[in-house]
N, C-alpha and C positions, 0 to 999 in steps of 0.2 A: 690601778695595779690590782690584778687578780692573783692571789697566792694561796697555795694549799697543797696538801699531800693527797695523792690518789693511789689506789691499789690497781695495779696493771697485771696483765698476763703477757709473758714473753712470746713473741711471734715465732720463735724457733723451738724453745723447749717447753713452753706452756707453763713455766713456773711463775707463781704469783710473786710480785715484788713491789715495794713502795717506790713512788717517784714524786719528787717535789716539783711543782709547777709554779712558774711565775710568768704572768702575761701582762703586758701593757694593753689596756683596753681603751681604744679611741672609738667612741660611738657617736657619729653625727646624729643630732636630734632635729626633728622638724615638727611644726604644727600641722602641716598637711603634706602629703606626698605628691610631688610633681610626676615622678616616675614610679608607677605601681610595681614594676618588676625589679627595683633596686633593693636587694636585701641588706645593704650596708647602712641604710638610714632607718632610724627607729622613731616611731611616731609618739609624740607627747600626748598624754591623756590629761588635758587640763594643764596643770603645772607639774605633773608627775610622769615618770616613765617606768615601765615594767623592767626592773633590773634583772629579774630571773631570765628574761628573754635575751637581754644584752649579754650577760655573762655566759649563758648557755651557748649562744651563737659564737662568742669570742673563743670559748673553750673548744668547741667543736671544730672550728676552722683552723685553730692554731696547734692542735695536737698532731704529732706525727702519725702517719698511717701504720707504721710498723714499730712497735715498742720492743726493745730488747733489754733483758735483765743486765747484760753487759755487752760491750762491743764485740768481744771474741766468743760469744756464745756458740757452742758447737751443735746445739739442737738435739733432736731425737734420732735414734737409729731408725732407718726407714723399714727395717724388717721386724725387729723385736720391740721397738718403741722405748728402749732404755735411754735415759738422759745421759748423753755423752759427756756432759760436764762433770759427771760423777765418776768417770773412767770409761775405758773401752768396754764394749759389749762382747758376748761370746759368739756372735754370729761369724760365720766364715764368709769371706768375700767370694761371690760368684764370678768366675772368670768369663770373659766374653767368649761365646761359643766359636767365634771366628778365629780365636787364638788357640783352639784345642790342639792343633797340630804342633804348635810351638811348645805347649805344655808337655806333650809326649816326648819331645826332644830333651827337655830338661829332666825328665824322669829316668832317662837312660844313662 
């Protein structure tokens, strides 16, 4: 079992947040490799194995690709860059130019 706390950055709002990680590590060990291209088997060096390599590989393969500070993270405004989790920004929404004729009808 690999367990620890890591500092992550949210994929939507870029805010730094802590995340607790717990991984079950099952690492097949071998004296020699039959298949040189198999990254799942770790080679014994005498009676020892490089645990840094085992844990680094397990950590890398089991971490999600996109980490979020919370599931409903609103992210950043695509115009001004404000964190929308802190409240709405002051940007005005640009209307689709194809709907300009309809906007004129609403103004009358």
